[in-house]
PyMOL Python script that loads the backbone (N, CA, C, O; Angstrom):
from pymol import cmd

cmd.read_pdbstr("""\
ATOM      1  N   ASN A   1      65.288  80.515-239.271  1.00  0.00           N
ATOM      2  CA  ASN A   1      65.546  81.466-238.911  1.00  0.00           C
ATOM      3  C   ASN A   1      66.123  82.225-240.157  1.00  0.00           C
ATOM      4  O   ASN A   1      66.740  81.463-240.900  1.00  0.00           O
ATOM      5  N   VAL A   2      66.084  83.477-240.560  1.00  0.00           N
ATOM      6  CA  VAL A   2      66.769  84.161-241.526  1.00  0.00           C
ATOM      7  C   VAL A   2      67.183  85.537-241.240  1.00  0.00           C
ATOM      8  O   VAL A   2      66.447  86.505-241.043  1.00  0.00           O
ATOM      9  N   LYS A   3      68.468  85.490-241.245  1.00  0.00           N
ATOM     10  CA  LYS A   3      68.956  86.813-240.836  1.00  0.00           C
ATOM     11  C   LYS A   3      69.576  87.651-241.933  1.00  0.00           C
ATOM     12  O   LYS A   3      70.340  87.127-242.744  1.00  0.00           O
ATOM     13  N   THR A   4      69.317  88.735-241.975  1.00  0.00           N
ATOM     14  CA  THR A   4      69.902  89.681-242.920  1.00  0.00           C
ATOM     15  C   THR A   4      70.242  91.235-242.514  1.00  0.00           C
ATOM     16  O   THR A   4      70.497  91.418-241.323  1.00  0.00           O
ATOM     17  N   SER A   5      70.268  92.224-243.277  1.00  0.00           N
ATOM     18  CA  SER A   5      70.369  93.495-242.960  1.00  0.00           C
ATOM     19  C   SER A   5      69.525  94.237-244.291  1.00  0.00           C
ATOM     20  O   SER A   5      69.399  93.758-245.418  1.00  0.00           O
ATOM     21  N   VAL A   6      69.026  95.480-243.815  1.00  0.00           N
ATOM     22  CA  VAL A   6      68.203  96.175-244.621  1.00  0.00           C
ATOM     23  C   VAL A   6      69.227  96.985-245.472  1.00  0.00           C
ATOM     24  O   VAL A   6      70.182  97.644-245.064  1.00  0.00           O
ATOM     25  N   ALA A   7      68.810  96.782-246.732  1.00  0.00           N
ATOM     26  CA  ALA A   7      69.925  97.603-247.985  1.00  0.00           C
ATOM     27  C   ALA A   7      69.766  99.297-247.534  1.00  0.00           C
ATOM     28  O   ALA A   7      68.753  99.932-247.241  1.00  0.00           O
ATOM     29  N   GLN A   8      71.222  99.726-247.615  1.00  0.00           N
ATOM     30  CA  GLN A   8      71.166 100.845-247.568  1.00  0.00           C
ATOM     31  C   GLN A   8      70.729 101.821-248.764  1.00  0.00           C
ATOM     32  O   GLN A   8      70.909 101.405-249.908  1.00  0.00           O
ATOM     33  N   ASP A   9      70.256 102.886-248.605  1.00  0.00           N
ATOM     34  CA  ASP A   9      69.456 103.773-249.679  1.00  0.00           C
ATOM     35  C   ASP A   9      68.253 103.002-250.178  1.00  0.00           C
ATOM     36  O   ASP A   9      67.890 103.294-251.318  1.00  0.00           O
ATOM     37  N   ALA A  10      67.607 102.125-249.570  1.00  0.00           N
ATOM     38  CA  ALA A  10      66.711 101.695-250.226  1.00  0.00           C
ATOM     39  C   ALA A  10      65.187 102.139-249.681  1.00  0.00           C
ATOM     40  O   ALA A  10      64.988 102.408-248.496  1.00  0.00           O
ATOM     41  N   THR A  11      64.119 102.180-250.726  1.00  0.00           N
ATOM     42  CA  THR A  11      63.030 102.381-250.421  1.00  0.00           C
ATOM     43  C   THR A  11      61.703 101.028-249.956  1.00  0.00           C
ATOM     44  O   THR A  11      60.689 101.133-249.266  1.00  0.00           O
ATOM     45  N   ALA A  12      62.212  99.997-250.589  1.00  0.00           N
ATOM     46  CA  ALA A  12      61.304  98.943-249.983  1.00  0.00           C
ATOM     47  C   ALA A  12      62.242  97.703-249.778  1.00  0.00           C
ATOM     48  O   ALA A  12      63.374  97.628-250.255  1.00  0.00           O
ATOM     49  N   PHE A  13      61.837  97.058-249.265  1.00  0.00           N
ATOM     50  CA  PHE A  13      62.488  95.880-248.687  1.00  0.00           C
ATOM     51  C   PHE A  13      61.666  94.448-248.070  1.00  0.00           C
ATOM     52  O   PHE A  13      60.736  94.554-247.271  1.00  0.00           O
ATOM     53  N   SER A  14      62.015  93.517-248.425  1.00  0.00           N
ATOM     54  CA  SER A  14      61.216  92.077-247.923  1.00  0.00           C
ATOM     55  C   SER A  14      62.058  91.229-247.829  1.00  0.00           C
ATOM     56  O   SER A  14      63.150  91.401-248.371  1.00  0.00           O
ATOM     57  N   VAL A  15      61.728  89.904-247.002  1.00  0.00           N
ATOM     58  CA  VAL A  15      62.705  88.925-246.886  1.00  0.00           C
ATOM     59  C   VAL A  15      61.598  87.695-246.894  1.00  0.00           C
ATOM     60  O   VAL A  15      60.607  87.739-246.165  1.00  0.00           O
ATOM     61  N   THR A  16      61.892  86.484-247.879  1.00  0.00           N
ATOM     62  CA  THR A  16      61.369  85.702-248.419  1.00  0.00           C
ATOM     63  C   THR A  16      61.781  84.715-248.158  1.00  0.00           C
ATOM     64  O   THR A  16      62.999  84.799-247.998  1.00  0.00           O
ATOM     65  N   ASP A  17      61.209  83.238-247.939  1.00  0.00           N
ATOM     66  CA  ASP A  17      61.691  82.091-247.720  1.00  0.00           C
ATOM     67  C   ASP A  17      60.532  80.870-247.649  1.00  0.00           C
ATOM     68  O   ASP A  17      59.512  80.681-246.986  1.00  0.00           O
ATOM     69  N   THR A  18      61.287  80.124-248.741  1.00  0.00           N
ATOM     70  CA  THR A  18      60.276  78.871-249.083  1.00  0.00           C
ATOM     71  C   THR A  18      60.662  77.533-248.337  1.00  0.00           C
ATOM     72  O   THR A  18      61.834  77.161-248.386  1.00  0.00           O
ATOM     73  N   LEU A  19      59.907  76.944-247.786  1.00  0.00           N
ATOM     74  CA  LEU A  19      60.302  75.649-247.114  1.00  0.00           C
ATOM     75  C   LEU A  19      60.200  74.594-248.393  1.00  0.00           C
ATOM     76  O   LEU A  19      59.396  74.829-249.294  1.00  0.00           O
ATOM     77  N   VAL A  20      60.955  73.558-248.424  1.00  0.00           N
ATOM     78  CA  VAL A  20      60.738  72.493-249.343  1.00  0.00           C
ATOM     79  C   VAL A  20      59.332  71.541-248.708  1.00  0.00           C
ATOM     80  O   VAL A  20      59.039  71.303-247.536  1.00  0.00           O
ATOM     81  N   ASP A  21      58.758  71.201-249.767  1.00  0.00           N
ATOM     82  CA  ASP A  21      57.206  70.258-249.545  1.00  0.00           C
ATOM     83  C   ASP A  21      57.277  69.380-247.930  1.00  0.00           C
ATOM     84  O   ASP A  21      56.382  69.215-247.101  1.00  0.00           O
ATOM     85  N   VAL A  22      58.567  68.981-247.922  1.00  0.00           N
ATOM     86  CA  VAL A  22      58.592  67.866-246.652  1.00  0.00           C
ATOM     87  C   VAL A  22      58.447  68.392-245.475  1.00  0.00           C
ATOM     88  O   VAL A  22      58.361  67.656-244.492  1.00  0.00           O
ATOM     89  N   LEU A  23      58.387  69.936-245.347  1.00  0.00           N
ATOM     90  CA  LEU A  23      58.663  70.865-244.206  1.00  0.00           C
ATOM     91  C   LEU A  23      57.525  71.380-244.082  1.00  0.00           C
ATOM     92  O   LEU A  23      56.877  71.249-245.121  1.00  0.00           O
ATOM     93  N   GLU A  24      56.711  72.178-242.871  1.00  0.00           N
ATOM     94  CA  GLU A  24      55.701  72.633-242.774  1.00  0.00           C
ATOM     95  C   GLU A  24      55.955  74.053-241.440  1.00  0.00           C
ATOM     96  O   GLU A  24      56.756  74.073-240.506  1.00  0.00           O
ATOM     97  N   PHE A  25      55.227  74.790-241.733  1.00  0.00           N
ATOM     98  CA  PHE A  25      55.666  75.874-240.715  1.00  0.00           C
ATOM     99  C   PHE A  25      54.713  75.468-239.309  1.00  0.00           C
ATOM    100  O   PHE A  25      53.525  75.159-239.221  1.00  0.00           O
ATOM    101  N   ALA A  26      55.613  75.590-238.438  1.00  0.00           N
ATOM    102  CA  ALA A  26      55.041  75.120-237.229  1.00  0.00           C
ATOM    103  C   ALA A  26      54.850  76.189-236.195  1.00  0.00           C
ATOM    104  O   ALA A  26      55.990  76.641-236.086  1.00  0.00           O
ATOM    105  N   GLY A  27      54.076  76.866-235.365  1.00  0.00           N
ATOM    106  CA  GLY A  27      53.795  77.311-234.388  1.00  0.00           C
ATOM    107  C   GLY A  27      53.760  78.807-234.892  1.00  0.00           C
ATOM    108  O   GLY A  27      53.157  79.101-235.924  1.00  0.00           O
ATOM    109  N   THR A  28      54.570  79.940-233.964  1.00  0.00           N
ATOM    110  CA  THR A  28      54.289  81.394-234.540  1.00  0.00           C
ATOM    111  C   THR A  28      55.511  81.873-235.049  1.00  0.00           C
ATOM    112  O   THR A  28      56.570  81.586-234.491  1.00  0.00           O
ATOM    113  N   SER A  29      55.450  82.753-236.311  1.00  0.00           N
ATOM    114  CA  SER A  29      56.351  83.320-236.528  1.00  0.00           C
ATOM    115  C   SER A  29      56.680  85.107-236.054  1.00  0.00           C
ATOM    116  O   SER A  29      55.808  85.925-235.760  1.00  0.00           O
ATOM    117  N   SER A  30      57.846  85.300-236.088  1.00  0.00           N
ATOM    118  CA  SER A  30      58.133  86.688-235.364  1.00  0.00           C
ATOM    119  C   SER A  30      59.209  87.457-236.158  1.00  0.00           C
ATOM    120  O   SER A  30      59.841  86.841-237.015  1.00  0.00           O
ATOM    121  N   ALA A  31      59.420  88.557-235.966  1.00  0.00           N
ATOM    122  CA  ALA A  31      60.461  89.508-236.883  1.00  0.00           C
ATOM    123  C   ALA A  31      60.908  90.381-235.889  1.00  0.00           C
ATOM    124  O   ALA A  31      60.160  90.829-235.019  1.00  0.00           O
ATOM    125  N   LYS A  32      62.164  90.657-235.986  1.00  0.00           N
ATOM    126  CA  LYS A  32      62.790  92.153-235.305  1.00  0.00           C
ATOM    127  C   LYS A  32      63.710  92.488-236.596  1.00  0.00           C
ATOM    128  O   LYS A  32      64.275  91.906-237.522  1.00  0.00           O
ATOM    129  N   LEU A  33      63.450  94.148-235.934  1.00  0.00           N
ATOM    130  CA  LEU A  33      64.278  94.966-236.855  1.00  0.00           C
ATOM    131  C   LEU A  33      64.992  95.697-236.015  1.00  0.00           C
ATOM    132  O   LEU A  33      64.359  96.376-235.206  1.00  0.00           O
ATOM    133  N   ASN A  34      66.556  95.747-235.992  1.00  0.00           N
ATOM    134  CA  ASN A  34      67.561  96.464-235.101  1.00  0.00           C
ATOM    135  C   ASN A  34      67.241  95.760-233.773  1.00  0.00           C
ATOM    136  O   ASN A  34      67.655  96.480-232.864  1.00  0.00           O
ATOM    137  N   GLY A  35      66.668  94.638-233.296  1.00  0.00           N
ATOM    138  CA  GLY A  35      66.638  94.112-232.132  1.00  0.00           C
ATOM    139  C   GLY A  35      65.323  94.362-231.436  1.00  0.00           C
ATOM    140  O   GLY A  35      65.109  93.924-230.306  1.00  0.00           O
ATOM    141  N   GLN A  36      64.121  95.326-232.369  1.00  0.00           N
ATOM    142  CA  GLN A  36      62.955  95.533-231.951  1.00  0.00           C
ATOM    143  C   GLN A  36      61.962  94.639-232.587  1.00  0.00           C
ATOM    144  O   GLN A  36      62.089  94.279-233.757  1.00  0.00           O
ATOM    145  N   ALA A  37      61.030  94.295-231.875  1.00  0.00           N
ATOM    146  CA  ALA A  37      59.868  93.092-232.387  1.00  0.00           C
ATOM    147  C   ALA A  37      59.072  94.163-233.532  1.00  0.00           C
ATOM    148  O   ALA A  37      58.866  95.365-233.369  1.00  0.00           O
ATOM    149  N   LEU A  38      58.753  93.426-234.572  1.00  0.00           N
ATOM    150  CA  LEU A  38      57.993  93.942-235.747  1.00  0.00           C
ATOM    151  C   LEU A  38      56.656  93.550-235.404  1.00  0.00           C
ATOM    152  O   LEU A  38      56.500  92.532-234.730  1.00  0.00           O
ATOM    153  N   ASP A  39      55.568  94.302-235.822  1.00  0.00           N
ATOM    154  CA  ASP A  39      54.357  93.755-235.758  1.00  0.00           C
ATOM    155  C   ASP A  39      53.937  92.656-236.672  1.00  0.00           C
ATOM    156  O   ASP A  39      54.252  92.666-237.862  1.00  0.00           O
ATOM    157  N   ALA A  40      53.155  91.612-236.072  1.00  0.00           N
ATOM    158  CA  ALA A  40      52.929  90.375-236.968  1.00  0.00           C
ATOM    159  C   ALA A  40      52.242  90.448-237.960  1.00  0.00           C
ATOM    160  O   ALA A  40      52.449  89.503-238.721  1.00  0.00           O
ATOM    161  N   SER A  41      51.412  91.241-238.347  1.00  0.00           N
ATOM    162  CA  SER A  41      50.949  91.940-239.458  1.00  0.00           C
ATOM    163  C   SER A  41      51.742  92.109-240.416  1.00  0.00           C
ATOM    164  O   SER A  41      51.191  92.168-241.516  1.00  0.00           O
ATOM    165  N   GLN A  42      53.022  92.226-240.399  1.00  0.00           N
ATOM    166  CA  GLN A  42      54.043  92.540-241.678  1.00  0.00           C
ATOM    167  C   GLN A  42      54.492  91.094-241.941  1.00  0.00           C
ATOM    168  O   GLN A  42      55.331  91.020-242.839  1.00  0.00           O
ATOM    169  N   ILE A  43      54.192  90.102-241.462  1.00  0.00           N
ATOM    170  CA  ILE A  43      54.533  88.820-241.783  1.00  0.00           C
ATOM    171  C   ILE A  43      53.137  88.124-242.500  1.00  0.00           C
ATOM    172  O   ILE A  43      52.015  88.338-242.040  1.00  0.00           O
ATOM    173  N   LYS A  44      53.393  87.222-243.748  1.00  0.00           N
ATOM    174  CA  LYS A  44      52.393  87.008-244.311  1.00  0.00           C
ATOM    175  C   LYS A  44      52.854  85.348-244.879  1.00  0.00           C
ATOM    176  O   LYS A  44      53.834  85.188-245.607  1.00  0.00           O
ATOM    177  N   VAL A  45      52.057  84.296-244.453  1.00  0.00           N
ATOM    178  CA  VAL A  45      52.589  82.725-244.744  1.00  0.00           C
ATOM    179  C   VAL A  45      51.473  82.614-245.690  1.00  0.00           C
ATOM    180  O   VAL A  45      50.294  82.859-245.439  1.00  0.00           O
ATOM    181  N   GLU A  46      52.073  82.136-247.036  1.00  0.00           N
ATOM    182  CA  GLU A  46      51.027  81.635-248.077  1.00  0.00           C
ATOM    183  C   GLU A  46      51.672  80.340-248.320  1.00  0.00           C
ATOM    184  O   GLU A  46      52.872  80.241-248.578  1.00  0.00           O
ATOM    185  N   GLY A  47      50.893  79.386-248.238  1.00  0.00           N
ATOM    186  CA  GLY A  47      51.579  77.635-248.300  1.00  0.00           C
ATOM    187  C   GLY A  47      52.797  77.594-247.968  1.00  0.00           C
ATOM    188  O   GLY A  47      53.038  77.716-246.767  1.00  0.00           O
ATOM    189  N   GLN A  48      53.928  77.411-248.915  1.00  0.00           N
ATOM    190  CA  GLN A  48      55.205  76.893-247.937  1.00  0.00           C
ATOM    191  C   GLN A  48      56.049  78.303-248.101  1.00  0.00           C
ATOM    192  O   GLN A  48      57.265  78.254-247.916  1.00  0.00           O
ATOM    193  N   THR A  49      55.489  79.434-248.409  1.00  0.00           N
ATOM    194  CA  THR A  49      56.529  80.556-248.466  1.00  0.00           C
ATOM    195  C   THR A  49      55.954  81.715-247.164  1.00  0.00           C
ATOM    196  O   THR A  49      54.757  81.917-246.964  1.00  0.00           O
ATOM    197  N   ILE A  50      56.748  82.193-246.603  1.00  0.00           N
ATOM    198  CA  ILE A  50      56.989  83.300-245.460  1.00  0.00           C
ATOM    199  C   ILE A  50      57.606  84.390-246.256  1.00  0.00           C
ATOM    200  O   ILE A  50      58.579  84.333-247.007  1.00  0.00           O
ATOM    201  N   THR A  51      56.838  85.405-245.941  1.00  0.00           N
ATOM    202  CA  THR A  51      57.516  86.744-246.369  1.00  0.00           C
ATOM    203  C   THR A  51      57.174  87.846-245.230  1.00  0.00           C
ATOM    204  O   THR A  51      56.091  87.970-244.658  1.00  0.00           O
ATOM    205  N   LEU A  52      58.525  88.738-245.001  1.00  0.00           N
ATOM    206  CA  LEU A  52      58.331  89.621-244.115  1.00  0.00           C
ATOM    207  C   LEU A  52      58.661  91.023-244.951  1.00  0.00           C
ATOM    208  O   LEU A  52      59.780  91.235-245.419  1.00  0.00           O
ATOM    209  N   THR A  53      57.667  91.857-245.066  1.00  0.00           N
ATOM    210  CA  THR A  53      57.641  93.319-245.804  1.00  0.00           C
ATOM    211  C   THR A  53      57.738  94.517-244.918  1.00  0.00           C
ATOM    212  O   THR A  53      56.817  94.781-244.145  1.00  0.00           O
ATOM    213  N   LEU A  54      58.764  95.222-244.991  1.00  0.00           N
ATOM    214  CA  LEU A  54      58.885  96.538-244.021  1.00  0.00           C
ATOM    215  C   LEU A  54      57.986  97.583-244.569  1.00  0.00           C
ATOM    216  O   LEU A  54      57.263  97.441-245.555  1.00  0.00           O
ATOM    217  N   THR A  55      58.107  98.710-243.792  1.00  0.00           N
ATOM    218  CA  THR A  55      57.155  99.657-244.375  1.00  0.00           C
ATOM    219  C   THR A  55      58.219 100.718-245.164  1.00  0.00           C
ATOM    220  O   THR A  55      59.406 100.633-244.852  1.00  0.00           O
ATOM    221  N   GLU A  56      57.943 101.393-245.852  1.00  0.00           N
ATOM    222  CA  GLU A  56      58.876 102.632-246.479  1.00  0.00           C
ATOM    223  C   GLU A  56      59.615 103.367-245.339  1.00  0.00           C
ATOM    224  O   GLU A  56      60.795 103.720-245.342  1.00  0.00           O
ATOM    225  N   GLU A  57      58.768 103.517-244.440  1.00  0.00           N
ATOM    226  CA  GLU A  57      59.461 104.548-243.400  1.00  0.00           C
ATOM    227  C   GLU A  57      60.409 103.640-242.403  1.00  0.00           C
ATOM    228  O   GLU A  57      61.272 104.207-241.733  1.00  0.00           O
ATOM    229  N   GLN A  58      60.230 102.273-242.329  1.00  0.00           N
ATOM    230  CA  GLN A  58      61.316 101.593-241.687  1.00  0.00           C
ATOM    231  C   GLN A  58      62.300 101.304-242.445  1.00  0.00           C
ATOM    232  O   GLN A  58      63.403 101.350-241.901  1.00  0.00           O
ATOM    233  N   VAL A  59      62.260 100.993-243.629  1.00  0.00           N
ATOM    234  CA  VAL A  59      63.713 100.983-244.499  1.00  0.00           C
ATOM    235  C   VAL A  59      64.191 101.994-244.586  1.00  0.00           C
ATOM    236  O   VAL A  59      65.332 102.080-244.131  1.00  0.00           O
ATOM    237  N   LYS A  60      63.599 103.171-245.171  1.00  0.00           N
ATOM    238  CA  LYS A  60      64.647 104.503-245.130  1.00  0.00           C
ATOM    239  C   LYS A  60      65.255 105.171-243.556  1.00  0.00           C
ATOM    240  O   LYS A  60      66.082 106.081-243.503  1.00  0.00           O
ATOM    241  N   ALA A  61      64.650 104.502-242.360  1.00  0.00           N
ATOM    242  CA  ALA A  61      65.255 104.890-241.213  1.00  0.00           C
ATOM    243  C   ALA A  61      66.248 103.896-240.633  1.00  0.00           C
ATOM    244  O   ALA A  61      66.964 104.105-239.653  1.00  0.00           O
ATOM    245  N   ASN A  62      66.199 102.765-241.379  1.00  0.00           N
ATOM    246  CA  ASN A  62      66.937 101.819-240.902  1.00  0.00           C
ATOM    247  C   ASN A  62      67.929 101.087-241.642  1.00  0.00           C
ATOM    248  O   ASN A  62      68.226  99.996-241.156  1.00  0.00           O
ATOM    249  N   GLY A  63      68.532 101.438-242.737  1.00  0.00           N
ATOM    250  CA  GLY A  63      69.544 101.276-243.481  1.00  0.00           C
ATOM    251  C   GLY A  63      70.733 100.691-242.903  1.00  0.00           C
ATOM    252  O   GLY A  63      71.325 101.322-242.027  1.00  0.00           O
ATOM    253  N   GLY A  64      71.180  99.495-243.308  1.00  0.00           N
ATOM    254  CA  GLY A  64      72.030  98.747-242.615  1.00  0.00           C
ATOM    255  C   GLY A  64      71.888  97.878-241.152  1.00  0.00           C
ATOM    256  O   GLY A  64      72.775  97.195-240.640  1.00  0.00           O
ATOM    257  N   GLN A  65      70.704  98.074-240.709  1.00  0.00           N
ATOM    258  CA  GLN A  65      70.342  97.297-239.445  1.00  0.00           C
ATOM    259  C   GLN A  65      69.982  96.113-239.995  1.00  0.00           C
ATOM    260  O   GLN A  65      69.697  95.851-241.164  1.00  0.00           O
ATOM    261  N   ALA A  66      70.040  95.168-238.672  1.00  0.00           N
ATOM    262  CA  ALA A  66      69.613  93.852-238.640  1.00  0.00           C
ATOM    263  C   ALA A  66      68.251  93.474-239.048  1.00  0.00           C
ATOM    264  O   ALA A  66      67.389  94.314-238.789  1.00  0.00           O
ATOM    265  N   VAL A  67      67.945  92.608-239.515  1.00  0.00           N
ATOM    266  CA  VAL A  67      66.503  91.969-239.711  1.00  0.00           C
ATOM    267  C   VAL A  67      66.730  90.481-239.543  1.00  0.00           C
ATOM    268  O   VAL A  67      67.485  89.718-240.145  1.00  0.00           O
ATOM    269  N   GLU A  68      65.943  90.298-238.644  1.00  0.00           N
ATOM    270  CA  GLU A  68      65.935  88.534-238.237  1.00  0.00           C
ATOM    271  C   GLU A  68      64.196  88.073-238.473  1.00  0.00           C
ATOM    272  O   GLU A  68      63.298  88.723-237.936  1.00  0.00           O
ATOM    273  N   LEU A  69      63.976  87.084-239.194  1.00  0.00           N
ATOM    274  CA  LEU A  69      62.615  86.497-239.367  1.00  0.00           C
ATOM    275  C   LEU A  69      62.517  85.183-238.852  1.00  0.00           C
ATOM    276  O   LEU A  69      63.188  84.311-239.404  1.00  0.00           O
ATOM    277  N   THR A  70      61.661  84.835-237.708  1.00  0.00           N
ATOM    278  CA  THR A  70      62.007  83.525-237.055  1.00  0.00           C
ATOM    279  C   THR A  70      60.552  82.865-237.353  1.00  0.00           C
ATOM    280  O   THR A  70      59.428  83.362-237.282  1.00  0.00           O
ATOM    281  N   PHE A  71      60.963  81.633-237.691  1.00  0.00           N
ATOM    282  CA  PHE A  71      59.594  80.636-237.822  1.00  0.00           C
ATOM    283  C   PHE A  71      59.937  79.321-237.505  1.00  0.00           C
ATOM    284  O   PHE A  71      59.083  78.435-237.538  1.00  0.00           O
TER     285      PHE A  71
END
""", "prot")
cmd.dss("prot")
cmd.show_as("cartoon", "prot")
cmd.util.cbc("prot")
cmd.orient("prot")
């Protein structure tokens, strides 16, 4: 899990985590913004790196709100 919050007054926001080589992503990933589930299409897994990217509208409307990426 990665927990953070959206920066105030931002127009772009993403969360990235890279696993060490001995670990691998297993199962599904999900994300929440202010407790509400986000669309899975906003999560990308490339090799050992997972990235959640919020839309500009989500960022502007949710400054200071909690973001959680689960994998």
